[in-house]
C-alpha positions, -999 to +999 in steps of 0.1 A: -001+000-001+012+035-008+020+058+020-009+078+037-022+111+021-025+128+055-009+163+053+002+162+016-005+189-009-012+176-045-016+194-078-029+182-112-001+176-138-022+192-166-051+217-170-087+205-176-113+224-195-120+259-183-139+262-150-124+229-138-093+221-116-061+227-132-024+232-126-031+262-105-054+242-081-039+227-049-055+200-029-046+197+010-054+161+017-063+145+052-066+108+060-077+089+091-089+053+096-099+048+059-115+082+057-102+108+033-109+144+027-094+175+012-099+210+008-087+226-027-087+260-044-068+278-071-070+283-108-107+287-119-117+271-083-126+294-055-132+266-031-138+229-031-142+199-010-140+163-012-147+134+010-147+096+009-129+064+018-097+047+012-094+008+008-058-002+002-047+020-028-083+028-038-100+061-031-138+066-036-150+100-031-175+128-038-165+163-046-184+198-046-168+230-059-174+267-066-158+283-097-149+318-100-177+323-124-202+316-095-212+282-107-212+251-085-205+216-096-203+181-079-193+148-090-177+113-080-143+101-084-123+069-080-085+072-077-056+048-075-029+058-052+005+053-066+039+058-052+065+073-074+100+063-078+111+094-060+089+086-030+059+114-040+024+102-043+002+102-075-035+098-078-046+084-110-083+096-112-115+085-129-143+110-125-178+118-134-200+149-129-231+143-111-244+180-115-238+180-152-229+159-182-193+147-185-166+124-171-128+120-177-096+110-163-069+131-146-036+127-126-027+148-095+008+147-080+024+153-045+042+186-050+079+184-040+088+199-009+052+205+003+042+183+030+023+207+052-014+213+047-013+250+056+007+256+025-025+252+004-034+288+015-001+302+001-005+284-032-041+293-039-036+329-036 
């Protein structure tokens, strides 16, 4: 099993469509006893939250977010937790919007040198 996510800051490796998470978005993850949650912000996202579960290296969570254009969106995501050769964590995600049409895949990775959750505030501004 890949290492715990608690306290890690992750970011997408590429941009999604406008109004969605992108390389400017930062996710501050928490994990305790099989429960995962994160706050995220940055790029086109004012604020987002996700909550779900972890079984082994599989995450299953729901997310909700507010965009700078004032729209809200929500969806479901299943992610595989992978440990990279340099020790950082990668999440390989498959997601589906529940509030609108659409689905896809994305990858987020732990940012080098950012292991404290309070750093999300600095990165998101």
